N, C-alpha and C positions, 0 to 999 in steps of 0.2 A: 505522589505520583510524578514520575519523571516526564519531561516534555521533550519531543523531538521534532525535527524538521528535515525534509528531504534536501539533498544537495541540489544546487542550481535552482532554488526556489524563486530567486529574483532574475533568473536567466543565467547565461554563461559568463558570469563575472569572475574576477580573480579568486582563486581558491583560498589564498591566505586571508583575503578580506572576508570571505564567507565564514571561515573558521572563527575569525575574531568576532564577527557579529553574532554568530551562534553562541559563543561562550559568554559574551557580554550580556546576552538576553536570556540566559538560563537554559539553553538547549543542550542536553547531555547525550542525545542519541540522534541517529540519522539513518537514511537508507540511500542507496545508489542504484541507478539504472545499469543493469548488467552489461549492456552494449553501448554505454556512453563512451565516446572516443577518449575522454579524459578519465575513464574509470580507474586506471591504476594510480594516476596522480591523486585522484580524490581519495582513494583508499589509503594511500600512504600518508596524506595530510590528516585524515581522520585519526589514524592510528597514532601518529606523532602527537596530536592534540589531546589524546585521551578521550575522544568522543566515540561512543559505542555504535558500531554499525549493526543494527538489528536485523536488516534484511537486504537482499538484492531484489530488484524488480526484474523478473525474467523477461526475455525478448517479447516485444509487442509487434503490432502491425497486422495488416490483412493476411500475411502468410500464416497467422495462427490457425486460420480455417483449414489450411492444408493438413493439419493434424487429424482431421475428420475424413480425409479423402484417401483412397488407395493411391499408391504411387510414390515415386522418389521424393517429390516435394515434401510430403509429410515426414519422411525420414530425415530430410535436411532440417526441418523445423524441430523435430524431436532432438536432434543432435545439438541444436542451439539451446534448447531448454536444458539439456543435460550439462552443457558448459556452464550455465548459471549455477547449477548444483555444484559442479567442480570448483568454481570460484568461491562459493560459500564454504565448502569443506576446507579449501586451502587457506582461507582467511579467517576461519573461526566465526563465520556468520551463520546464525542458526536457521534462518528461514529464506526460502526462495518463493516470492509471490508470483503467482501464475494467473494469467487470464485464460479462460477456456475457449474464447472465440474473439472475433473482431467484427463489429457491425452486426449484420444479421447472422445469427448463429446457425450453422448447419444442423440438420437433424442428428440426434444421438444415434450412433451406429457402432458396429463392431470394430471398425478401423480406429475410430476415436477411442473407444474403450481400451483397446490393446496398446495404443500409444501412451495414453495417460497412465495406464497401469505400469508400463515400462518405466515411465518417468518417476512415478511415486516409489516403485521398487528400487530404482537406481538411487533416489534420494535417501530412502530408508537405510540402504546399505552403507551410506556415507555419513549417516548421522545428521542429515539435513531434513527439515520439515518443509513440505510443499504446502503453501497456503493459497487456496483458491479464492479469488476476489470476485465479489458480486458485480455484475454488469447489467445488461438489459433483461436477461431471461432467468426465470426461476428454475426451469426444467434441467438445464445442464449442470448447474451448481448443486441442485438436489441430487441428481444422478451421481455426481462425483463424491458427495459425502456418503451416499448409500454404498457405493462400491469400494471406497478407499478409506478405511477406518483410521489410518494414521495421518491423513491429511488434515490441515487446519483451515480456519476461515480467516480471510482478510476482509474486515468490514470496511467498505469504502462508503463513507457517509454521503459524500457528494453524488456518487453514482446512484445511490438509492433514491435520492430526491430528483435527480435529473431524468432517470430512465425507468424507474420501477412502477410508475403509475399508482403510488400510494402503498405499494407492498412493503412490508417491514421484515427485514431479514434476521434481526437479532433474536426475536422469539423463536425462530426456526433453527438457527445455527449458532447462537451465542455460546453454547457449551463447547464449541470448537474454536472459539476466538483465539488467534495467535498473533494477529497484527491488526493495527488500525491505520486507515488512510482518512484523515480528517480534513475536510475542506468544505467551503460553503458555495452556494450559487443562488441565482434568482429564479430557479426552477426552469426546467426545459433545456438548459445549457450546462455543459460540464466546464464551469469557469475556474475552478480551483482557487476560490477566494479564501482569504483569511476568515476563520470562524467569526460570526457575528456581523460580517459585512454583507451577507446575503439574507435569505429568508428562512433558512433551516431553523427548526426549533431545537436549540441546543440544550434546553432543559431536558427534553426527551432523550437526546443523545447521551447526556451525562448520566441520567437514570438508567439507560440501557447498558452502558458500560459497567456501572456500579453493580448491576444485578448479576453479573457473571464473574467467574474466577479468572481474572486477567491480571498478569503480573508484569507485563511489558509497558512501554511508555505510551503516552498520548502523542501519536505521531501525526504531524501535519504533512499533507501532500499538496504543496502550493505551486502555482505557476503565475507569477505576476504578469507576464506578457499575454496570458490567455484572455484578458479582458482589458477594458480601458479604465478600470477602477483606480489603478495605481499609476496612471500616467503622470509623469512629472515628479514622482517620489524618488528620493535617494535610497540607496541600499540601507543606510542607517535608519531612516524613518520606517522602512518596510519591516526590517527585522525587529525593531523595537515594538512596533504595532503587533506583529505576529507573536512575539514573546508574551506580551501582555494578554492577548487573546487566549493563547495556549494555557497560561497560568490560571486565568479565570475559569476556563473549562475544566482543567485538572482539579481546581478547588471545588467545583461543583460535583465532580465525580466523587471526591472524598467526602463531601457533605452527604451525598446519597448513600455512600457506604456506611457512614456513621448512623444514618437513620435506620439502617438494616441491622446494626449490631445489637 
């Protein structure tokens, strides 16, 4: 199983340094935030290095909730989401990962349905998969999978532990899995720690991944500045530690797959 890590995991450091440390530590895949100011430079560096970009993360922020409201602001946000799809199509990136809301989710309604339908249809026409990511609420992601059969699931392991109050998403949506966002936390906070540095049960995570038909990489979604755990670390130390953790987890996935064979 290949391992991947998001760009800028250690922060906004030199791109060439990131690429070198990714390659030295076994990372073969990555993803980029669609509205990152350095997006084009990041994509060029990835392509030059032969690292596969498995997804773009579509636009984030409180404006996401505008998608559920009548009015021009919702159309503006829909256009931003469509630009992420366009970037995927132009760069051969198969998946655009989408959040359905930000913070407290608005109630499911017709305006939101029509906007997300327009987004999924737009992506389907361009050969790009929309992958909806779990956040705080079950209702809106269940609604999306009921309504949009071509959409995939991005399982965010850290979000599940931080926000879902014990709810498990893979038994519900694992058959739609098309991306992973793997990170750890100490429960209650979205810290984006390296796996095994928090409290998440990664044996359960490995077994859950192994139980479904998933052929993309084990993708870390890390943010060193989001906690104090890595204060004083060098980029070299951080990427080496992340690579070891990712390989350990990928090996456990393969172990559980072997148990099922």
